[in-house]
C-alpha atoms as an extended CHARMM CRD file, in Angstrom:
* protein
*
       129  EXT
         1         1  VAL       CA            -12.4630000000      -22.3120000000        1.4070000000  PROA      1               0.0000000000
         2         2  ALA       CA            -11.8370000000      -19.4450000000       -1.0440000000  PROA      2               0.0000000000
         3         3  ASP       CA             -8.6140000000      -18.5740000000        0.4880000000  PROA      3               0.0000000000
         4         4  ALA       CA             -7.4940000000      -22.1000000000       -0.2180000000  PROA      4               0.0000000000
         5         5  ILE       CA             -8.5210000000      -21.9270000000       -3.7740000000  PROA      5               0.0000000000
         6         6  LEU       CA             -6.6940000000      -18.6570000000       -4.2650000000  PROA      6               0.0000000000
         7         7  ALA       CA             -3.7120000000      -19.5960000000       -2.8530000000  PROA      7               0.0000000000
         8         8  ASN       CA             -3.1170000000      -22.7160000000       -5.0800000000  PROA      8               0.0000000000
         9         9  ASN       CA             -3.0740000000      -20.3670000000       -8.5620000000  PROA      9               0.0000000000
        10        10  THR       CA             -4.4510000000      -22.7880000000      -10.4070000000  PROA      10              0.0000000000
        11        11  LEU       CA             -7.0080000000      -20.2720000000      -11.7520000000  PROA      11              0.0000000000
        12        12  THR       CA             -5.9610000000      -18.5410000000      -14.5880000000  PROA      12              0.0000000000
        13        13  HSD       CA             -8.7840000000      -16.9630000000      -16.2730000000  PROA      13              0.0000000000
        14        14  TYR       CA            -11.5160000000      -16.1010000000      -14.0160000000  PROA      14              0.0000000000
        15        15  ASP       CA            -13.2250000000      -12.7910000000      -13.6610000000  PROA      15              0.0000000000
        16        16  ARG       CA            -11.0480000000      -10.9010000000      -11.5170000000  PROA      16              0.0000000000
        17        17  PRO       CA            -12.7130000000       -8.2470000000      -10.5130000000  PROA      17              0.0000000000
        18        18  ARG       CA            -15.5350000000       -9.7210000000       -9.6850000000  PROA      18              0.0000000000
        19        19  VAL       CA            -13.6970000000      -12.1370000000       -7.3230000000  PROA      19              0.0000000000
        20        20  ALA       CA            -11.6120000000       -8.8780000000       -5.9060000000  PROA      20              0.0000000000
        21        21  GLN       CA            -15.2850000000       -7.4340000000       -4.9900000000  PROA      21              0.0000000000
        22        22  LEU       CA            -16.2100000000      -10.8630000000       -3.3590000000  PROA      22              0.0000000000
        23        23  CYS       CA            -13.1290000000      -10.7590000000       -1.6390000000  PROA      23              0.0000000000
        24        24  GLU       CA            -13.4790000000       -6.9700000000       -0.1310000000  PROA      24              0.0000000000
        25        25  LYS       CA            -17.1470000000       -7.7430000000        0.6300000000  PROA      25              0.0000000000
        26        26  ALA       CA            -15.6070000000      -10.7180000000        3.0490000000  PROA      26              0.0000000000
        27        27  GLY       CA            -13.0670000000       -8.9140000000        4.4140000000  PROA      27              0.0000000000
        28        28  LEU       CA            -10.4780000000      -10.4530000000        2.9650000000  PROA      28              0.0000000000
        29        29  TYR       CA             -8.5360000000       -6.8570000000        1.5840000000  PROA      29              0.0000000000
        30        30  MET       CA             -5.2890000000       -8.3350000000        0.9440000000  PROA      30              0.0000000000
        31        31  GLN       CA             -7.0080000000      -11.0650000000       -1.4870000000  PROA      31              0.0000000000
        32        32  ALA       CA             -8.7810000000       -8.2710000000       -3.0330000000  PROA      32              0.0000000000
        33        33  LEU       CA             -6.0590000000       -5.7410000000       -3.6990000000  PROA      33              0.0000000000
        34        34  GLN       CA             -3.8970000000       -8.9260000000       -5.5570000000  PROA      34              0.0000000000
        35        35  HSD       CA             -7.1080000000       -8.6810000000       -7.7510000000  PROA      35              0.0000000000
        36        36  TYR       CA             -7.9270000000       -5.5910000000       -8.7210000000  PROA      36              0.0000000000
        37        37  THR       CA             -6.4390000000       -3.4970000000      -11.5640000000  PROA      37              0.0000000000
        38        38  ASP       CA             -7.7770000000       -0.0430000000      -11.2810000000  PROA      38              0.0000000000
        39        39  LEU       CA             -6.2370000000        2.5510000000       -9.2090000000  PROA      39              0.0000000000
        40        40  PRO       CA             -9.8340000000        3.7110000000       -7.5240000000  PROA      40              0.0000000000
        41        41  ASP       CA            -10.1010000000       -0.0990000000       -6.5180000000  PROA      41              0.0000000000
        42        42  ILE       CA             -6.9670000000       -0.3850000000       -4.6950000000  PROA      42              0.0000000000
        43        43  LYS       CA             -7.3910000000        3.2420000000       -3.3920000000  PROA      43              0.0000000000
        44        44  ARG       CA            -10.8230000000        2.3200000000       -1.7430000000  PROA      44              0.0000000000
        45        45  THR       CA             -9.4170000000       -1.3210000000       -0.7020000000  PROA      45              0.0000000000
        46        46  ILE       CA             -5.7030000000       -0.1040000000        0.7660000000  PROA      46              0.0000000000
        47        47  VAL       CA             -7.1960000000        2.0120000000        3.1570000000  PROA      47              0.0000000000
        48        48  ASN       CA             -8.6890000000       -0.7020000000        5.4170000000  PROA      48              0.0000000000
        49        49  THR       CA             -5.1000000000       -1.3480000000        7.0270000000  PROA      49              0.0000000000
        50        50  HSD       CA             -6.8130000000       -2.8590000000       10.3600000000  PROA      50              0.0000000000
        51        51  ALA       CA             -7.3570000000       -6.0270000000        8.5150000000  PROA      51              0.0000000000
        52        52  ILE       CA             -4.3330000000       -6.1840000000        6.3280000000  PROA      52              0.0000000000
        53        53  ASP       CA             -0.9950000000       -7.4770000000        7.4460000000  PROA      53              0.0000000000
        54        54  PRO       CA              1.4220000000       -4.0970000000        7.8570000000  PROA      54              0.0000000000
        55        55  GLN       CA              4.2790000000       -6.8560000000        6.4220000000  PROA      55              0.0000000000
        56        56  SER       CA              1.9950000000       -8.2110000000        3.2800000000  PROA      56              0.0000000000
        57        57  LEU       CA              1.1040000000       -4.6690000000        2.5980000000  PROA      57              0.0000000000
        58        58  VAL       CA              4.5700000000       -3.6370000000        2.4840000000  PROA      58              0.0000000000
        59        59  GLN       CA              5.1750000000       -6.0340000000       -0.2610000000  PROA      59              0.0000000000
        60        60  TYR       CA              2.1310000000       -5.3530000000       -2.0000000000  PROA      60              0.0000000000
        61        61  PHE       CA              3.2560000000       -2.1270000000       -2.6580000000  PROA      61              0.0000000000
        62        62  GLY       CA              6.4770000000       -3.9290000000       -4.1460000000  PROA      62              0.0000000000
        63        63  THR       CA              4.4210000000       -4.5450000000       -6.8580000000  PROA      63              0.0000000000
        64        64  LEU       CA              2.5380000000       -1.2270000000       -7.6600000000  PROA      64              0.0000000000
        65        65  SER       CA              3.7340000000        1.6590000000      -10.4570000000  PROA      65              0.0000000000
        66        66  ARG       CA              5.6960000000        4.6200000000       -9.0200000000  PROA      66              0.0000000000
        67        67  GLU       CA              2.7640000000        6.8130000000       -9.7960000000  PROA      67              0.0000000000
        68        68  TRP       CA              0.3300000000        4.3580000000       -8.2400000000  PROA      68              0.0000000000
        69        69  ALA       CA              2.2600000000        3.2970000000       -4.9080000000  PROA      69              0.0000000000
        70        70  LEU       CA              2.6730000000        7.2630000000       -4.2390000000  PROA      70              0.0000000000
        71        71  GLU       CA             -1.1220000000        7.5130000000       -4.8440000000  PROA      71              0.0000000000
        72        72  CYS       CA             -1.6840000000        4.9930000000       -2.3100000000  PROA      72              0.0000000000
        73        73  LEU       CA              0.9200000000        6.2040000000        0.0450000000  PROA      73              0.0000000000
        74        74  LYS       CA             -1.1570000000        9.4480000000       -0.0800000000  PROA      74              0.0000000000
        75        75  GLU       CA             -4.3850000000        7.7250000000        0.1440000000  PROA      75              0.0000000000
        76        76  LEU       CA             -3.3940000000        5.9510000000        3.2980000000  PROA      76              0.0000000000
        77        77  LEU       CA             -2.4280000000        9.4020000000        4.9840000000  PROA      77              0.0000000000
        78        78  VAL       CA             -5.2170000000       11.3470000000        3.6070000000  PROA      78              0.0000000000
        79        79  SER       CA             -7.7140000000        8.1950000000        5.0050000000  PROA      79              0.0000000000
        80        80  ASN       CA             -5.8300000000        8.2610000000        8.6360000000  PROA      80              0.0000000000
        81        81  GLN       CA             -2.4040000000        9.7190000000        9.2870000000  PROA      81              0.0000000000
        82        82  GLN       CA             -2.4640000000        8.8460000000       12.8310000000  PROA      82              0.0000000000
        83        83  GLN       CA             -2.9890000000        5.1850000000       12.3160000000  PROA      83              0.0000000000
        84        84  ASN       CA             -1.0230000000        4.7100000000        8.7700000000  PROA      84              0.0000000000
        85        85  LEU       CA              2.0350000000        7.0040000000        9.5200000000  PROA      85              0.0000000000
        86        86  GLN       CA              4.3970000000        4.7760000000       10.6260000000  PROA      86              0.0000000000
        87        87  LEU       CA              3.0520000000        1.9490000000        7.9090000000  PROA      87              0.0000000000
        88        88  VAL       CA              3.5460000000        4.7650000000        5.4390000000  PROA      88              0.0000000000
        89        89  VAL       CA              7.1590000000        5.5670000000        6.8950000000  PROA      89              0.0000000000
        90        90  ASN       CA              7.9630000000        1.7920000000        6.8190000000  PROA      90              0.0000000000
        91        91  ILE       CA              6.7610000000        1.2800000000        2.8840000000  PROA      91              0.0000000000
        92        92  ALA       CA              8.6530000000        5.2210000000        1.5690000000  PROA      92              0.0000000000
        93        93  LYS       CA             12.0320000000        3.5740000000        3.5920000000  PROA      93              0.0000000000
        94        94  GLU       CA             11.5110000000        0.1230000000        1.8880000000  PROA      94              0.0000000000
        95        95  TYR       CA             10.9600000000        0.9640000000       -1.7560000000  PROA      95              0.0000000000
        96        96  THR       CA             12.9440000000        4.6510000000       -1.6940000000  PROA      96              0.0000000000
        97        97  GLU       CA             14.8000000000        3.4580000000       -4.5150000000  PROA      97              0.0000000000
        98        98  GLN       CA             11.8870000000        2.5560000000       -6.7270000000  PROA      98              0.0000000000
        99        99  LEU       CA              9.5790000000        5.8220000000       -5.2920000000  PROA      99              0.0000000000
       100       100  SER       CA             13.0670000000        8.3560000000       -5.3380000000  PROA      100             0.0000000000
       101       101  SER       CA             13.6770000000       10.2820000000       -2.3960000000  PROA      101             0.0000000000
       102       102  ALA       CA             12.3430000000       13.7970000000       -3.7370000000  PROA      102             0.0000000000
       103       103  LYS       CA              8.8290000000       12.0270000000       -4.7040000000  PROA      103             0.0000000000
       104       104  VAL       CA              8.1790000000       10.7110000000       -0.7730000000  PROA      104             0.0000000000
       105       105  VAL       CA              9.2030000000       13.9090000000        0.9480000000  PROA      105             0.0000000000
       106       106  GLU       CA              7.1730000000       15.9050000000       -1.6370000000  PROA      106             0.0000000000
       107       107  MET       CA              4.6270000000       13.4840000000       -1.0120000000  PROA      107             0.0000000000
       108       108  PHE       CA              4.7290000000       14.1820000000        2.6860000000  PROA      108             0.0000000000
       109       109  GLU       CA              5.0640000000       17.6560000000        2.3900000000  PROA      109             0.0000000000
       110       110  SER       CA              1.7090000000       17.8380000000        0.4290000000  PROA      110             0.0000000000
       111       111  GLN       CA             -0.0070000000       16.1420000000        3.1800000000  PROA      111             0.0000000000
       112       112  ALA       CA              1.5000000000       18.2910000000        6.0640000000  PROA      112             0.0000000000
       113       113  SER       CA              2.8090000000       14.9430000000        7.4790000000  PROA      113             0.0000000000
       114       114  TYR       CA              6.0510000000       16.4750000000        8.8890000000  PROA      114             0.0000000000
       115       115  HSD       CA              5.8960000000       13.6890000000       11.5690000000  PROA      115             0.0000000000
       116       116  GLY       CA              6.1590000000       11.5630000000        8.4420000000  PROA      116             0.0000000000
       117       117  LEU       CA              9.3190000000       13.2660000000        7.0210000000  PROA      117             0.0000000000
       118       118  TYR       CA             10.9690000000       13.7950000000       10.3080000000  PROA      118             0.0000000000
       119       119  PHE       CA             11.0870000000        9.7630000000       10.6450000000  PROA      119             0.0000000000
       120       120  TYR       CA             11.8170000000        9.3630000000        6.8160000000  PROA      120             0.0000000000
       121       121  LEU       CA             14.3470000000       11.3330000000        6.4300000000  PROA      121             0.0000000000
       122       122  GLY       CA             15.7870000000       10.5620000000        9.8740000000  PROA      122             0.0000000000
       123       123  SER       CA             16.0870000000        6.9250000000        8.4180000000  PROA      123             0.0000000000
       124       124  ARG       CA             17.4490000000        8.0220000000        5.4930000000  PROA      124             0.0000000000
       125       125  ILE       CA             20.6040000000        9.9690000000        7.1550000000  PROA      125             0.0000000000
       126       126  ALA       CA             20.7420000000        7.0290000000        9.6420000000  PROA      126             0.0000000000
       127       127  PHE       CA             21.1020000000        4.8270000000        6.5040000000  PROA      127             0.0000000000
       128       128  SER       CA             23.5690000000        6.6940000000        4.3980000000  PROA      128             0.0000000000
       129       129  GLU       CA             26.1580000000        7.4430000000        7.5070000000  PROA      129             0.0000000000
């Protein structure tokens, strides 16, 4: 029911943090992300990748600022690098222009994610040829 109400986009003035919190408690993490406006809340919610559609999450990253997107990508790597590595690489590939290649490489190196760095750079080389 809540999903249908929020999907209509008819509500313009409401308690966004409260709605986001309720969505998060109900396991509607993508909806929660769409309503959170503070980085700590976003970082806490975004690590629930097991319950979020990967394509929706990739699109969501397009709405974040460069700094917040990089912070969230780091959080995904810190929380579960093995599970989230492919997702992080896909997001980095999709938004390379927005994030900048140097910052993405720096992020992978800072997290000692050499597999991620390999996959990311491999896609950049294949793309640039």
